[in-house]
PyMOL Python script that loads the backbone (N, CA, C, O; Angstrom):
from pymol import cmd

cmd.read_pdbstr("""\
ATOM      1  N   UNK A   1     -16.529   8.125 -22.959  1.00  0.00           N
ATOM      2  CA  UNK A   1     -16.765   6.723 -22.694  1.00  0.00           C
ATOM      3  C   UNK A   1     -18.111   6.575 -22.014  1.00  0.00           C
ATOM      4  O   UNK A   1     -18.282   7.014 -20.877  1.00  0.00           O
ATOM      5  N   UNK A   2     -19.054   5.972 -22.682  1.00  0.00           N
ATOM      6  CA  UNK A   2     -20.381   5.748 -22.128  1.00  0.00           C
ATOM      7  C   UNK A   2     -20.415   4.413 -21.407  1.00  0.00           C
ATOM      8  O   UNK A   2     -19.590   3.541 -21.681  1.00  0.00           O
ATOM      9  N   UNK A   3     -21.333   4.244 -20.513  1.00  0.00           N
ATOM     10  CA  UNK A   3     -21.472   2.986 -19.799  1.00  0.00           C
ATOM     11  C   UNK A   3     -21.724   3.243 -18.337  1.00  0.00           C
ATOM     12  O   UNK A   3     -21.734   4.383 -17.873  1.00  0.00           O
ATOM     13  N   UNK A   4     -21.929   2.145 -17.613  1.00  0.00           N
ATOM     14  CA  UNK A   4     -22.233   2.334 -16.197  1.00  0.00           C
ATOM     15  C   UNK A   4     -20.959   2.422 -15.359  1.00  0.00           C
ATOM     16  O   UNK A   4     -19.855   2.197 -15.856  1.00  0.00           O
ATOM     17  N   UNK A   5     -21.129   2.745 -14.104  1.00  0.00           N
ATOM     18  CA  UNK A   5     -20.012   2.973 -13.194  1.00  0.00           C
ATOM     19  C   UNK A   5     -19.152   1.728 -13.031  1.00  0.00           C
ATOM     20  O   UNK A   5     -17.932   1.838 -12.912  1.00  0.00           O
ATOM     21  N   UNK A   6     -19.765   0.539 -13.022  1.00  0.00           N
ATOM     22  CA  UNK A   6     -18.989  -0.696 -12.882  1.00  0.00           C
ATOM     23  C   UNK A   6     -18.012  -0.857 -14.039  1.00  0.00           C
ATOM     24  O   UNK A   6     -16.862  -1.247 -13.836  1.00  0.00           O
ATOM     25  N   UNK A   7     -18.470  -0.557 -15.252  1.00  0.00           N
ATOM     26  CA  UNK A   7     -17.604  -0.669 -16.424  1.00  0.00           C
ATOM     27  C   UNK A   7     -16.473   0.351 -16.369  1.00  0.00           C
ATOM     28  O   UNK A   7     -15.335   0.042 -16.721  1.00  0.00           O
ATOM     29  N   UNK A   8     -16.786   1.553 -15.930  1.00  0.00           N
ATOM     30  CA  UNK A   8     -15.772   2.610 -15.867  1.00  0.00           C
ATOM     31  C   UNK A   8     -14.713   2.308 -14.812  1.00  0.00           C
ATOM     32  O   UNK A   8     -13.523   2.507 -15.057  1.00  0.00           O
ATOM     33  N   UNK A   9     -15.130   1.836 -13.654  1.00  0.00           N
ATOM     34  CA  UNK A   9     -14.175   1.472 -12.608  1.00  0.00           C
ATOM     35  C   UNK A   9     -13.330   0.283 -13.067  1.00  0.00           C
ATOM     36  O   UNK A   9     -12.116   0.260 -12.866  1.00  0.00           O
ATOM     37  N   UNK A  10     -13.973  -0.687 -13.674  1.00  0.00           N
ATOM     38  CA  UNK A  10     -13.256  -1.850 -14.198  1.00  0.00           C
ATOM     39  C   UNK A  10     -12.227  -1.454 -15.241  1.00  0.00           C
ATOM     40  O   UNK A  10     -11.118  -1.988 -15.265  1.00  0.00           O
ATOM     41  N   UNK A  11     -12.596  -0.518 -16.100  1.00  0.00           N
ATOM     42  CA  UNK A  11     -11.686  -0.013 -17.125  1.00  0.00           C
ATOM     43  C   UNK A  11     -10.469   0.647 -16.473  1.00  0.00           C
ATOM     44  O   UNK A  11      -9.335   0.431 -16.900  1.00  0.00           O
ATOM     45  N   UNK A  12     -10.712   1.444 -15.445  1.00  0.00           N
ATOM     46  CA  UNK A  12      -9.618   2.123 -14.744  1.00  0.00           C
ATOM     47  C   UNK A  12      -8.671   1.113 -14.105  1.00  0.00           C
ATOM     48  O   UNK A  12      -7.451   1.242 -14.206  1.00  0.00           O
ATOM     49  N   UNK A  13      -9.239   0.117 -13.451  1.00  0.00           N
ATOM     50  CA  UNK A  13      -8.411  -0.907 -12.807  1.00  0.00           C
ATOM     51  C   UNK A  13      -7.573  -1.633 -13.843  1.00  0.00           C
ATOM     52  O   UNK A  13      -6.377  -1.841 -13.641  1.00  0.00           O
ATOM     53  N   UNK A  14      -8.190  -2.018 -14.946  1.00  0.00           N
ATOM     54  CA  UNK A  14      -7.455  -2.752 -15.975  1.00  0.00           C
ATOM     55  C   UNK A  14      -6.319  -1.915 -16.567  1.00  0.00           C
ATOM     56  O   UNK A  14      -5.197  -2.400 -16.716  1.00  0.00           O
ATOM     57  N   UNK A  15      -6.614  -0.665 -16.900  1.00  0.00           N
ATOM     58  CA  UNK A  15      -5.586   0.202 -17.493  1.00  0.00           C
ATOM     59  C   UNK A  15      -4.384   0.354 -16.555  1.00  0.00           C
ATOM     60  O   UNK A  15      -3.237   0.236 -16.984  1.00  0.00           O
ATOM     61  N   UNK A  16      -4.655   0.613 -15.287  1.00  0.00           N
ATOM     62  CA  UNK A  16      -3.567   0.816 -14.340  1.00  0.00           C
ATOM     63  C   UNK A  16      -2.829  -0.502 -14.091  1.00  0.00           C
ATOM     64  O   UNK A  16      -1.601  -0.516 -14.010  1.00  0.00           O
ATOM     65  N   UNK A  17      -3.560  -1.596 -13.972  1.00  0.00           N
ATOM     66  CA  UNK A  17      -2.933  -2.913 -13.792  1.00  0.00           C
ATOM     67  C   UNK A  17      -1.979  -3.207 -14.940  1.00  0.00           C
ATOM     68  O   UNK A  17      -0.850  -3.646 -14.720  1.00  0.00           O
ATOM     69  N   UNK A  18      -2.436  -2.963 -16.171  1.00  0.00           N
ATOM     70  CA  UNK A  18      -1.600  -3.208 -17.340  1.00  0.00           C
ATOM     71  C   UNK A  18      -0.393  -2.281 -17.366  1.00  0.00           C
ATOM     72  O   UNK A  18       0.700  -2.699 -17.749  1.00  0.00           O
ATOM     73  N   UNK A  19      -0.582  -1.018 -16.960  1.00  0.00           N
ATOM     74  CA  UNK A  19       0.541  -0.076 -16.879  1.00  0.00           C
ATOM     75  C   UNK A  19       1.596  -0.557 -15.888  1.00  0.00           C
ATOM     76  O   UNK A  19       2.788  -0.311 -16.072  1.00  0.00           O
ATOM     77  N   UNK A  20       1.150  -1.245 -14.837  1.00  0.00           N
ATOM     78  CA  UNK A  20       2.069  -1.755 -13.822  1.00  0.00           C
ATOM     79  C   UNK A  20       2.708  -3.081 -14.254  1.00  0.00           C
ATOM     80  O   UNK A  20       3.609  -3.587 -13.583  1.00  0.00           O
ATOM     81  N   UNK A  21       2.241  -3.638 -15.370  1.00  0.00           N
ATOM     82  CA  UNK A  21       2.780  -4.911 -15.846  1.00  0.00           C
ATOM     83  C   UNK A  21       2.318  -6.101 -15.021  1.00  0.00           C
ATOM     84  O   UNK A  21       3.009  -7.116 -14.936  1.00  0.00           O
ATOM     85  N   UNK A  22       1.151  -5.969 -14.417  1.00  0.00           N
ATOM     86  CA  UNK A  22       0.608  -7.047 -13.592  1.00  0.00           C
ATOM     87  C   UNK A  22      -0.438  -7.847 -14.353  1.00  0.00           C
ATOM     88  O   UNK A  22      -1.241  -7.281 -15.094  1.00  0.00           O
ATOM     89  N   UNK A  23      -0.427  -9.146 -14.172  1.00  0.00           N
ATOM     90  CA  UNK A  23      -1.498  -9.986 -14.697  1.00  0.00           C
ATOM     91  C   UNK A  23      -2.662  -9.919 -13.706  1.00  0.00           C
ATOM     92  O   UNK A  23      -2.501  -9.455 -12.577  1.00  0.00           O
ATOM     93  N   UNK A  24      -3.825 -10.385 -14.138  1.00  0.00           N
ATOM     94  CA  UNK A  24      -4.962 -10.450 -13.212  1.00  0.00           C
ATOM     95  C   UNK A  24      -4.622 -11.369 -12.039  1.00  0.00           C
ATOM     96  O   UNK A  24      -4.987 -11.087 -10.898  1.00  0.00           O
ATOM     97  N   UNK A  25      -3.930 -12.456 -12.322  1.00  0.00           N
ATOM     98  CA  UNK A  25      -3.542 -13.392 -11.270  1.00  0.00           C
ATOM     99  C   UNK A  25      -2.643 -12.735 -10.225  1.00  0.00           C
ATOM    100  O   UNK A  25      -2.844 -12.909  -9.023  1.00  0.00           O
ATOM    101  N   UNK A  26      -1.652 -11.982 -10.692  1.00  0.00           N
ATOM    102  CA  UNK A  26      -0.712 -11.335  -9.786  1.00  0.00           C
ATOM    103  C   UNK A  26      -1.417 -10.263  -8.946  1.00  0.00           C
ATOM    104  O   UNK A  26      -1.214 -10.184  -7.734  1.00  0.00           O
ATOM    105  N   UNK A  27      -2.248  -9.439  -9.600  1.00  0.00           N
ATOM    106  CA  UNK A  27      -3.002  -8.425  -8.861  1.00  0.00           C
ATOM    107  C   UNK A  27      -3.874  -9.085  -7.804  1.00  0.00           C
ATOM    108  O   UNK A  27      -3.920  -8.633  -6.660  1.00  0.00           O
ATOM    109  N   UNK A  28      -4.559 -10.141  -8.182  1.00  0.00           N
ATOM    110  CA  UNK A  28      -5.439 -10.850  -7.246  1.00  0.00           C
ATOM    111  C   UNK A  28      -4.649 -11.387  -6.056  1.00  0.00           C
ATOM    112  O   UNK A  28      -5.071 -11.240  -4.909  1.00  0.00           O
ATOM    113  N   UNK A  29      -3.510 -12.004  -6.328  1.00  0.00           N
ATOM    114  CA  UNK A  29      -2.696 -12.570  -5.248  1.00  0.00           C
ATOM    115  C   UNK A  29      -2.200 -11.472  -4.304  1.00  0.00           C
ATOM    116  O   UNK A  29      -2.264 -11.622  -3.084  1.00  0.00           O
ATOM    117  N   UNK A  30      -1.711 -10.382  -4.869  1.00  0.00           N
ATOM    118  CA  UNK A  30      -1.196  -9.286  -4.047  1.00  0.00           C
ATOM    119  C   UNK A  30      -2.293  -8.607  -3.222  1.00  0.00           C
ATOM    120  O   UNK A  30      -2.048  -8.142  -2.109  1.00  0.00           O
ATOM    121  N   UNK A  31      -3.505  -8.558  -3.784  1.00  0.00           N
ATOM    122  CA  UNK A  31      -4.628  -7.898  -3.101  1.00  0.00           C
ATOM    123  C   UNK A  31      -5.411  -8.851  -2.197  1.00  0.00           C
ATOM    124  O   UNK A  31      -6.296  -8.420  -1.458  1.00  0.00           O
ATOM    125  N   UNK A  32      -5.088 -10.136  -2.252  1.00  0.00           N
ATOM    126  CA  UNK A  32      -5.814 -11.107  -1.434  1.00  0.00           C
ATOM    127  C   UNK A  32      -7.204 -11.408  -1.975  1.00  0.00           C
ATOM    128  O   UNK A  32      -8.128 -11.685  -1.210  1.00  0.00           O
ATOM    129  N   UNK A  33      -7.349 -11.351  -3.294  1.00  0.00           N
ATOM    130  CA  UNK A  33      -8.639 -11.605  -3.951  1.00  0.00           C
ATOM    131  C   UNK A  33      -8.484 -12.747  -4.952  1.00  0.00           C
ATOM    132  O   UNK A  33      -7.367 -13.175  -5.243  1.00  0.00           O
ATOM    133  N   UNK A  34      -9.593 -13.234  -5.471  1.00  0.00           N
ATOM    134  CA  UNK A  34      -9.559 -14.315  -6.461  1.00  0.00           C
ATOM    135  C   UNK A  34      -9.394 -13.736  -7.861  1.00  0.00           C
ATOM    136  O   UNK A  34      -9.967 -12.693  -8.174  1.00  0.00           O
ATOM    137  N   UNK A  35      -8.609 -14.414  -8.707  1.00  0.00           N
ATOM    138  CA  UNK A  35      -8.368 -13.950 -10.070  1.00  0.00           C
ATOM    139  C   UNK A  35      -9.662 -13.784 -10.856  1.00  0.00           C
ATOM    140  O   UNK A  35      -9.813 -12.824 -11.613  1.00  0.00           O
ATOM    141  N   UNK A  36     -10.589 -14.711 -10.681  1.00  0.00           N
ATOM    142  CA  UNK A  36     -11.869 -14.619 -11.407  1.00  0.00           C
ATOM    143  C   UNK A  36     -12.629 -13.352 -10.996  1.00  0.00           C
ATOM    144  O   UNK A  36     -13.282 -12.722 -11.827  1.00  0.00           O
ATOM    145  N   UNK A  37     -12.542 -12.988  -9.731  1.00  0.00           N
ATOM    146  CA  UNK A  37     -13.203 -11.780  -9.242  1.00  0.00           C
ATOM    147  C   UNK A  37     -12.614 -10.539  -9.915  1.00  0.00           C
ATOM    148  O   UNK A  37     -13.352  -9.647 -10.334  1.00  0.00           O
ATOM    149  N   UNK A  38     -11.290 -10.483 -10.017  1.00  0.00           N
ATOM    150  CA  UNK A  38     -10.638  -9.352 -10.686  1.00  0.00           C
ATOM    151  C   UNK A  38     -11.132  -9.250 -12.124  1.00  0.00           C
ATOM    152  O   UNK A  38     -11.439  -8.156 -12.595  1.00  0.00           O
ATOM    153  N   UNK A  39     -11.211 -10.368 -12.819  1.00  0.00           N
ATOM    154  CA  UNK A  39     -11.704 -10.372 -14.199  1.00  0.00           C
ATOM    155  C   UNK A  39     -13.129  -9.864 -14.302  1.00  0.00           C
ATOM    156  O   UNK A  39     -13.458  -9.091 -15.202  1.00  0.00           O
ATOM    157  N   UNK A  40     -13.970 -10.298 -13.384  1.00  0.00           N
ATOM    158  CA  UNK A  40     -15.364  -9.851 -13.394  1.00  0.00           C
ATOM    159  C   UNK A  40     -15.472  -8.355 -13.107  1.00  0.00           C
ATOM    160  O   UNK A  40     -16.291  -7.661 -13.710  1.00  0.00           O
ATOM    161  N   UNK A  41     -14.661  -7.870 -12.202  1.00  0.00           N
ATOM    162  CA  UNK A  41     -14.665  -6.433 -11.888  1.00  0.00           C
ATOM    163  C   UNK A  41     -14.199  -5.641 -13.108  1.00  0.00           C
ATOM    164  O   UNK A  41     -14.819  -4.645 -13.480  1.00  0.00           O
ATOM    165  N   UNK A  42     -13.106  -6.087 -13.729  1.00  0.00           N
ATOM    166  CA  UNK A  42     -12.576  -5.366 -14.889  1.00  0.00           C
ATOM    167  C   UNK A  42     -13.561  -5.340 -16.056  1.00  0.00           C
ATOM    168  O   UNK A  42     -13.579  -4.378 -16.824  1.00  0.00           O
ATOM    169  N   UNK A  43     -14.366  -6.366 -16.197  1.00  0.00           N
ATOM    170  CA  UNK A  43     -15.369  -6.405 -17.273  1.00  0.00           C
ATOM    171  C   UNK A  43     -16.659  -5.689 -16.886  1.00  0.00           C
ATOM    172  O   UNK A  43     -17.578  -5.587 -17.699  1.00  0.00           O
ATOM    173  N   UNK A  44     -16.734  -5.195 -15.657  1.00  0.00           N
ATOM    174  CA  UNK A  44     -17.926  -4.485 -15.202  1.00  0.00           C
ATOM    175  C   UNK A  44     -19.066  -5.407 -14.825  1.00  0.00           C
ATOM    176  O   UNK A  44     -20.213  -4.968 -14.741  1.00  0.00           O
ATOM    177  N   UNK A  45     -18.773  -6.672 -14.597  1.00  0.00           N
ATOM    178  CA  UNK A  45     -19.807  -7.658 -14.271  1.00  0.00           C
ATOM    179  C   UNK A  45     -20.126  -7.706 -12.780  1.00  0.00           C
ATOM    180  O   UNK A  45     -21.200  -8.159 -12.383  1.00  0.00           O
ATOM    181  N   UNK A  46     -19.200  -7.243 -11.965  1.00  0.00           N
ATOM    182  CA  UNK A  46     -19.375  -7.264 -10.508  1.00  0.00           C
ATOM    183  C   UNK A  46     -19.492  -5.853  -9.971  1.00  0.00           C
ATOM    184  O   UNK A  46     -18.834  -4.932 -10.454  1.00  0.00           O
ATOM    185  N   UNK A  47     -20.326  -5.699  -8.979  1.00  0.00           N
ATOM    186  CA  UNK A  47     -20.436  -4.447  -8.248  1.00  0.00           C
ATOM    187  C   UNK A  47     -19.415  -4.514  -7.122  1.00  0.00           C
ATOM    188  O   UNK A  47     -19.669  -5.138  -6.092  1.00  0.00           O
ATOM    189  N   UNK A  48     -18.272  -3.883  -7.307  1.00  0.00           N
ATOM    190  CA  UNK A  48     -17.163  -3.997  -6.360  1.00  0.00           C
ATOM    191  C   UNK A  48     -17.493  -3.327  -5.032  1.00  0.00           C
ATOM    192  O   UNK A  48     -18.040  -2.224  -4.993  1.00  0.00           O
ATOM    193  N   UNK A  49     -17.152  -4.012  -3.955  1.00  0.00           N
ATOM    194  CA  UNK A  49     -17.348  -3.459  -2.626  1.00  0.00           C
ATOM    195  C   UNK A  49     -16.233  -2.496  -2.257  1.00  0.00           C
ATOM    196  O   UNK A  49     -15.153  -2.532  -2.847  1.00  0.00           O
ATOM    197  N   UNK A  50     -16.490  -1.646  -1.293  1.00  0.00           N
ATOM    198  CA  UNK A  50     -15.504  -0.644  -0.891  1.00  0.00           C
ATOM    199  C   UNK A  50     -14.227  -1.258  -0.332  1.00  0.00           C
ATOM    200  O   UNK A  50     -13.135  -0.768  -0.620  1.00  0.00           O
ATOM    201  N   UNK A  51     -14.342  -2.307   0.450  1.00  0.00           N
ATOM    202  CA  UNK A  51     -13.156  -2.961   1.021  1.00  0.00           C
ATOM    203  C   UNK A  51     -12.274  -3.514  -0.099  1.00  0.00           C
ATOM    204  O   UNK A  51     -11.053  -3.359  -0.069  1.00  0.00           O
ATOM    205  N   UNK A  52     -12.903  -4.161  -1.089  1.00  0.00           N
ATOM    206  CA  UNK A  52     -12.132  -4.717  -2.202  1.00  0.00           C
ATOM    207  C   UNK A  52     -11.551  -3.615  -3.083  1.00  0.00           C
ATOM    208  O   UNK A  52     -10.444  -3.754  -3.603  1.00  0.00           O
ATOM    209  N   UNK A  53     -12.286  -2.535  -3.249  1.00  0.00           N
ATOM    210  CA  UNK A  53     -11.770  -1.396  -4.003  1.00  0.00           C
ATOM    211  C   UNK A  53     -10.537  -0.827  -3.305  1.00  0.00           C
ATOM    212  O   UNK A  53      -9.557  -0.463  -3.955  1.00  0.00           O
ATOM    213  N   UNK A  54     -10.597  -0.755  -1.983  1.00  0.00           N
ATOM    214  CA  UNK A  54      -9.461  -0.272  -1.201  1.00  0.00           C
ATOM    215  C   UNK A  54      -8.254  -1.210  -1.360  1.00  0.00           C
ATOM    216  O   UNK A  54      -7.125  -0.745  -1.518  1.00  0.00           O
ATOM    217  N   UNK A  55      -8.489  -2.521  -1.317  1.00  0.00           N
ATOM    218  CA  UNK A  55      -7.399  -3.494  -1.483  1.00  0.00           C
ATOM    219  C   UNK A  55      -6.727  -3.323  -2.846  1.00  0.00           C
ATOM    220  O   UNK A  55      -5.500  -3.337  -2.949  1.00  0.00           O
ATOM    221  N   UNK A  56      -7.541  -3.164  -3.885  1.00  0.00           N
ATOM    222  CA  UNK A  56      -6.997  -3.017  -5.239  1.00  0.00           C
ATOM    223  C   UNK A  56      -6.233  -1.709  -5.364  1.00  0.00           C
ATOM    224  O   UNK A  56      -5.141  -1.683  -5.932  1.00  0.00           O
ATOM    225  N   UNK A  57      -6.790  -0.630  -4.843  1.00  0.00           N
ATOM    226  CA  UNK A  57      -6.116   0.676  -4.906  1.00  0.00           C
ATOM    227  C   UNK A  57      -4.773   0.629  -4.184  1.00  0.00           C
ATOM    228  O   UNK A  57      -3.779   1.141  -4.699  1.00  0.00           O
ATOM    229  N   UNK A  58      -4.731   0.028  -3.010  1.00  0.00           N
ATOM    230  CA  UNK A  58      -3.473  -0.075  -2.260  1.00  0.00           C
ATOM    231  C   UNK A  58      -2.456  -0.908  -3.033  1.00  0.00           C
ATOM    232  O   UNK A  58      -1.275  -0.564  -3.087  1.00  0.00           O
ATOM    233  N   UNK A  59      -2.913  -1.992  -3.625  1.00  0.00           N
ATOM    234  CA  UNK A  59      -2.019  -2.867  -4.385  1.00  0.00           C
ATOM    235  C   UNK A  59      -1.464  -2.143  -5.611  1.00  0.00           C
ATOM    236  O   UNK A  59      -0.288  -2.285  -5.945  1.00  0.00           O
ATOM    237  N   UNK A  60      -2.318  -1.369  -6.277  1.00  0.00           N
ATOM    238  CA  UNK A  60      -1.879  -0.619  -7.454  1.00  0.00           C
ATOM    239  C   UNK A  60      -1.165   0.684  -7.078  1.00  0.00           C
ATOM    240  O   UNK A  60      -0.627   1.376  -7.942  1.00  0.00           O
ATOM    241  N   UNK A  61      -1.165   1.004  -5.797  1.00  0.00           N
ATOM    242  CA  UNK A  61      -0.520   2.217  -5.278  1.00  0.00           C
ATOM    243  C   UNK A  61      -1.101   3.492  -5.881  1.00  0.00           C
ATOM    244  O   UNK A  61      -0.377   4.387  -6.317  1.00  0.00           O
ATOM    245  N   UNK A  62      -2.429   3.543  -5.891  1.00  0.00           N
ATOM    246  CA  UNK A  62      -3.140   4.733  -6.356  1.00  0.00           C
ATOM    247  C   UNK A  62      -4.235   5.069  -5.343  1.00  0.00           C
ATOM    248  O   UNK A  62      -4.715   4.183  -4.636  1.00  0.00           O
ATOM    249  N   UNK A  63      -4.629   6.329  -5.267  1.00  0.00           N
ATOM    250  CA  UNK A  63      -5.768   6.674  -4.412  1.00  0.00           C
ATOM    251  C   UNK A  63      -7.048   6.043  -4.966  1.00  0.00           C
ATOM    252  O   UNK A  63      -7.186   5.859  -6.175  1.00  0.00           O
ATOM    253  N   UNK A  64      -7.964   5.721  -4.082  1.00  0.00           N
ATOM    254  CA  UNK A  64      -9.247   5.145  -4.517  1.00  0.00           C
ATOM    255  C   UNK A  64      -9.908   6.050  -5.544  1.00  0.00           C
ATOM    256  O   UNK A  64     -10.505   5.564  -6.505  1.00  0.00           O
ATOM    257  N   UNK A  65      -9.809   7.354  -5.355  1.00  0.00           N
ATOM    258  CA  UNK A  65     -10.468   8.285  -6.275  1.00  0.00           C
ATOM    259  C   UNK A  65      -9.985   8.097  -7.715  1.00  0.00           C
ATOM    260  O   UNK A  65     -10.734   8.350  -8.658  1.00  0.00           O
ATOM    261  N   UNK A  66      -8.746   7.658  -7.885  1.00  0.00           N
ATOM    262  CA  UNK A  66      -8.227   7.416  -9.235  1.00  0.00           C
ATOM    263  C   UNK A  66      -9.008   6.304  -9.922  1.00  0.00           C
ATOM    264  O   UNK A  66      -9.225   6.354 -11.132  1.00  0.00           O
ATOM    265  N   UNK A  67      -9.430   5.307  -9.161  1.00  0.00           N
ATOM    266  CA  UNK A  67     -10.169   4.182  -9.736  1.00  0.00           C
ATOM    267  C   UNK A  67     -11.629   4.516 -10.004  1.00  0.00           C
ATOM    268  O   UNK A  67     -12.230   3.967 -10.928  1.00  0.00           O
ATOM    269  N   UNK A  68     -12.200   5.403  -9.212  1.00  0.00           N
ATOM    270  CA  UNK A  68     -13.622   5.712  -9.381  1.00  0.00           C
ATOM    271  C   UNK A  68     -13.874   6.967 -10.194  1.00  0.00           C
ATOM    272  O   UNK A  68     -15.014   7.254 -10.558  1.00  0.00           O
ATOM    273  N   UNK A  69     -12.820   7.717 -10.483  1.00  0.00           N
ATOM    274  CA  UNK A  69     -12.977   8.921 -11.299  1.00  0.00           C
ATOM    275  C   UNK A  69     -13.332   8.484 -12.718  1.00  0.00           C
ATOM    276  O   UNK A  69     -12.537   7.824 -13.387  1.00  0.00           O
ATOM    277  N   UNK A  70     -14.512   8.848 -13.168  1.00  0.00           N
ATOM    278  CA  UNK A  70     -14.971   8.398 -14.479  1.00  0.00           C
ATOM    279  C   UNK A  70     -14.533   9.321 -15.605  1.00  0.00           C
ATOM    280  O   UNK A  70     -14.901   9.111 -16.761  1.00  0.00           O
ATOM    281  N   UNK A  71     -13.748  10.345 -15.274  1.00  0.00           N
ATOM    282  CA  UNK A  71     -13.181  11.219 -16.295  1.00  0.00           C
ATOM    283  C   UNK A  71     -11.888  10.575 -16.773  1.00  0.00           C
ATOM    284  O   UNK A  71     -10.906  10.539 -16.031  1.00  0.00           O
ATOM    285  N   UNK A  72     -11.872  10.067 -17.995  1.00  0.00           N
ATOM    286  CA  UNK A  72     -10.730   9.335 -18.528  1.00  0.00           C
ATOM    287  C   UNK A  72      -9.432  10.129 -18.447  1.00  0.00           C
ATOM    288  O   UNK A  72      -8.386   9.558 -18.139  1.00  0.00           O
ATOM    289  N   UNK A  73      -9.472  11.416 -18.711  1.00  0.00           N
ATOM    290  CA  UNK A  73      -8.247  12.200 -18.716  1.00  0.00           C
ATOM    291  C   UNK A  73      -7.598  12.214 -17.337  1.00  0.00           C
ATOM    292  O   UNK A  73      -6.372  12.229 -17.232  1.00  0.00           O
ATOM    293  N   UNK A  74      -8.407  12.209 -16.282  1.00  0.00           N
ATOM    294  CA  UNK A  74      -7.857  12.176 -14.932  1.00  0.00           C
ATOM    295  C   UNK A  74      -7.192  10.835 -14.665  1.00  0.00           C
ATOM    296  O   UNK A  74      -6.115  10.776 -14.072  1.00  0.00           O
ATOM    297  N   UNK A  75      -7.833   9.764 -15.103  1.00  0.00           N
ATOM    298  CA  UNK A  75      -7.266   8.432 -14.921  1.00  0.00           C
ATOM    299  C   UNK A  75      -5.931   8.329 -15.633  1.00  0.00           C
ATOM    300  O   UNK A  75      -4.953   7.855 -15.056  1.00  0.00           O
ATOM    301  N   UNK A  76      -5.882   8.768 -16.881  1.00  0.00           N
ATOM    302  CA  UNK A  76      -4.631   8.701 -17.631  1.00  0.00           C
ATOM    303  C   UNK A  76      -3.568   9.591 -17.016  1.00  0.00           C
ATOM    304  O   UNK A  76      -2.391   9.233 -17.023  1.00  0.00           O
ATOM    305  N   UNK A  77      -3.959  10.757 -16.479  1.00  0.00           N
ATOM    306  CA  UNK A  77      -3.004  11.649 -15.835  1.00  0.00           C
ATOM    307  C   UNK A  77      -2.377  10.984 -14.619  1.00  0.00           C
ATOM    308  O   UNK A  77      -1.173  11.111 -14.392  1.00  0.00           O
ATOM    309  N   UNK A  78      -3.173  10.287 -13.848  1.00  0.00           N
ATOM    310  CA  UNK A  78      -2.659   9.607 -12.660  1.00  0.00           C
ATOM    311  C   UNK A  78      -1.680   8.517 -13.061  1.00  0.00           C
ATOM    312  O   UNK A  78      -0.655   8.336 -12.403  1.00  0.00           O
ATOM    313  N   UNK A  79      -1.972   7.800 -14.112  1.00  0.00           N
ATOM    314  CA  UNK A  79      -1.077   6.746 -14.589  1.00  0.00           C
ATOM    315  C   UNK A  79       0.228   7.371 -15.070  1.00  0.00           C
ATOM    316  O   UNK A  79       1.309   6.899 -14.718  1.00  0.00           O
ATOM    317  N   UNK A  80       0.135   8.411 -15.856  1.00  0.00           N
ATOM    318  CA  UNK A  80       1.327   9.069 -16.384  1.00  0.00           C
ATOM    319  C   UNK A  80       2.184   9.640 -15.263  1.00  0.00           C
ATOM    320  O   UNK A  80       3.411   9.548 -15.306  1.00  0.00           O
ATOM    321  N   UNK A  81       1.539  10.227 -14.261  1.00  0.00           N
ATOM    322  CA  UNK A  81       2.253  10.813 -13.138  1.00  0.00           C
ATOM    323  C   UNK A  81       3.021   9.726 -12.382  1.00  0.00           C
ATOM    324  O   UNK A  81       4.183   9.918 -12.024  1.00  0.00           O
ATOM    325  N   UNK A  82       2.374   8.594 -12.144  1.00  0.00           N
ATOM    326  CA  UNK A  82       3.004   7.488 -11.433  1.00  0.00           C
ATOM    327  C   UNK A  82       4.179   6.947 -12.238  1.00  0.00           C
ATOM    328  O   UNK A  82       5.236   6.659 -11.676  1.00  0.00           O
ATOM    329  N   UNK A  83       4.003   6.807 -13.542  1.00  0.00           N
ATOM    330  CA  UNK A  83       5.066   6.320 -14.413  1.00  0.00           C
ATOM    331  C   UNK A  83       6.258   7.276 -14.368  1.00  0.00           C
ATOM    332  O   UNK A  83       7.409   6.843 -14.302  1.00  0.00           O
ATOM    333  N   UNK A  84       5.978   8.552 -14.405  1.00  0.00           N
ATOM    334  CA  UNK A  84       7.021   9.571 -14.382  1.00  0.00           C
ATOM    335  C   UNK A  84       7.822   9.488 -13.077  1.00  0.00           C
ATOM    336  O   UNK A  84       9.048   9.608 -13.084  1.00  0.00           O
ATOM    337  N   UNK A  85       7.124   9.285 -11.972  1.00  0.00           N
ATOM    338  CA  UNK A  85       7.783   9.193 -10.676  1.00  0.00           C
ATOM    339  C   UNK A  85       8.669   7.949 -10.589  1.00  0.00           C
ATOM    340  O   UNK A  85       9.715   7.980  -9.941  1.00  0.00           O
ATOM    341  N   UNK A  86       8.257   6.856 -11.239  1.00  0.00           N
ATOM    342  CA  UNK A  86       9.041   5.634 -11.210  1.00  0.00           C
ATOM    343  C   UNK A  86      10.320   5.784 -12.018  1.00  0.00           C
ATOM    344  O   UNK A  86      11.331   5.166 -11.684  1.00  0.00           O
ATOM    345  N   UNK A  87      10.299   6.585 -13.064  1.00  0.00           N
ATOM    346  CA  UNK A  87      11.459   6.772 -13.931  1.00  0.00           C
ATOM    347  C   UNK A  87      12.535   7.577 -13.226  1.00  0.00           C
ATOM    348  O   UNK A  87      13.726   7.319 -13.401  1.00  0.00           O
ATOM    349  N   UNK A  88      12.119   8.554 -12.429  1.00  0.00           N
ATOM    350  CA  UNK A  88      13.088   9.445 -11.768  1.00  0.00           C
ATOM    351  C   UNK A  88      13.843   8.763 -10.657  1.00  0.00           C
ATOM    352  O   UNK A  88      14.688   9.384 -10.012  1.00  0.00           O
TER     353      UNK A  88
END
""", "prot")
cmd.dss("prot")
cmd.show_as("cartoon", "prot")
cmd.util.cbc("prot")
cmd.orient("prot")
């Protein structure tokens, strides 16, 4: 996956959000952020701040490193691991 870091982080957030069955509105409300901001971050249009990245990671219940890891296989592994834990 080529592109800049904003796009990669946004992609990670979107994938995990969708895996959790959350809408952008719900994620924004739970994280204390605006829905439009979440959309801009997911599209790679915003340079996300560390505090907001922390809020999103806590809301999605993943380590921050999962969101910033630009290796797709690691991101998917974290999602699969979380899904597996929820099933048990």
